[in-house]
C-alpha positions as CSV (number, residue, x, y, z in Angstrom):
1,G,5.9,53.2,-3.3
2,S,6.5,53.5,-7.0
3,L,5.6,51.6,-10.1
4,V,8.7,50.0,-11.4
5,V,10.7,46.7,-11.6
6,N,14.2,47.0,-10.2
7,Y,16.9,44.5,-10.7
8,P,20.4,43.8,-9.3
9,F,22.7,45.1,-8.3
10,D,21.1,47.2,-5.5
11,D,24.6,48.2,-4.2
12,D,27.9,49.3,-5.6
13,E,31.4,49.6,-4.3
14,Q,31.2,53.4,-3.8
15,G,27.9,53.4,-1.9
16,V,26.3,55.9,-4.3
17,A,23.4,55.9,-6.7
18,I,25.1,54.7,-9.9
19,Y,24.4,51.9,-12.3
20,S,25.8,48.7,-10.8
21,K,25.9,46.0,-13.5
22,S,25.7,42.4,-12.6
23,P,27.2,39.6,-14.7
24,D,23.7,38.7,-15.7
25,D,22.5,42.2,-16.4
26,A,20.9,41.4,-19.8
27,V,18.9,38.6,-18.3
28,F,17.7,40.8,-15.5
29,Q,16.7,43.5,-17.9
30,Q,14.8,40.9,-20.0
31,L,12.9,39.7,-16.9
32,A,12.1,43.2,-15.8
33,L,10.9,44.2,-19.2
34,S,8.7,41.1,-19.5
35,Y,6.8,42.4,-16.5
36,S,6.7,46.1,-17.3
37,K,5.7,45.8,-20.9
38,E,2.3,44.3,-19.9
39,N,1.6,47.2,-17.4
40,T,1.0,50.2,-19.6
41,K,1.3,52.8,-16.7
42,M,4.5,51.2,-15.5
43,Y,6.1,50.9,-19.0
44,Q,5.5,54.6,-19.6
45,G,8.2,55.3,-17.0
46,S,6.7,58.3,-15.0
47,P,3.8,56.7,-13.1
48,C,3.9,58.8,-9.9
49,K,4.3,62.3,-11.4
50,D,2.1,63.9,-8.7
51,M,4.1,62.4,-5.9
52,Y,7.6,62.2,-7.5
53,P,7.7,64.6,-10.4
54,S,11.4,64.0,-11.2
55,E,11.2,60.2,-11.1
56,Y,11.6,58.5,-14.5
57,F,12.2,54.9,-15.3
58,P,12.8,54.2,-19.0
59,H,10.4,51.4,-19.9
60,G,9.4,51.0,-16.3
61,I,12.6,49.3,-15.2
62,T,15.7,50.3,-13.3
63,N,18.9,49.0,-11.9
64,G,18.5,49.1,-8.2
65,A,21.7,50.9,-7.3
66,Q,21.0,53.5,-10.0
67,W,17.7,54.3,-8.3
68,Y,19.1,54.3,-4.8
69,N,21.8,52.3,-3.0
70,V,20.8,49.4,-0.7
71,P,23.8,47.8,0.9
72,G,23.3,44.2,2.0
73,G,19.9,43.9,0.3
74,M,18.2,40.5,0.0
75,Q,17.9,40.7,-3.8
76,D,21.7,41.0,-4.2
77,W,22.5,38.5,-1.4
78,N,20.3,35.8,-3.0
79,Y,21.9,36.4,-6.4
80,L,25.4,36.3,-5.1
81,H,25.1,33.4,-2.6
82,T,22.4,31.2,-3.9
83,N,22.3,32.0,-7.6
84,C,18.7,33.0,-7.3
85,F,17.6,35.6,-9.8
86,E,15.3,38.1,-8.0
87,V,13.7,41.4,-9.1
88,T,11.7,43.8,-6.9
89,I,8.4,44.8,-8.3
90,E,7.0,48.0,-6.9
91,L,3.2,47.9,-7.6
92,G,2.0,51.4,-7.0
93,C,2.7,55.0,-6.0
94,V,0.8,54.5,-2.7
95,K,2.7,52.2,-0.4
96,Y,-0.4,51.0,1.5
97,P,-3.4,51.0,-0.8
98,K,-6.9,50.7,0.5
99,A,-8.5,47.2,0.4
100,E,-11.1,48.3,-2.1
101,E,-8.4,49.3,-4.5
102,L,-6.8,45.8,-4.6
103,P,-9.0,44.5,-7.5
104,K,-7.6,47.4,-9.6
105,Y,-4.1,46.4,-8.7
106,W,-4.8,42.8,-9.8
107,E,-6.2,43.9,-13.1
108,Q,-3.2,46.2,-13.8
109,N,-0.7,43.4,-13.0
110,R,-2.4,40.1,-14.0
111,R,-1.0,40.1,-17.5
112,S,2.4,41.2,-16.2
113,L,2.5,38.3,-13.7
114,L,1.5,35.8,-16.4
115,Q,4.2,37.0,-18.8
116,F,6.8,37.1,-16.0
117,M,6.0,33.4,-15.1
118,K,6.4,32.5,-18.8
119,Q,10.1,33.6,-18.5
120,V,10.9,30.4,-16.6
């Protein structure tokens, strides 16, 4: 887990972790930022310092391939083959939070989700 919005491309021709810009990179950045700006902890960029001390995402967003390479991922496939714009929203440092923590996750992400939906 982490706390970040990642956007295409998740893969690059060399198969290494480098920025892989899509033709709609500016739109993807806008969508990702619309979400992260409403989640203070995400937007700060270093939400999981205890678990991942070297991980930093400026403004809480990242190009997928720059973070780590995912060949054949669904996000890229849908973009390339169906013209569907997808982002992946990582909601927390703990991959499997306890049920009693879910209301906290809702409160941290409610405004982000509403702002994200307004982008349509």
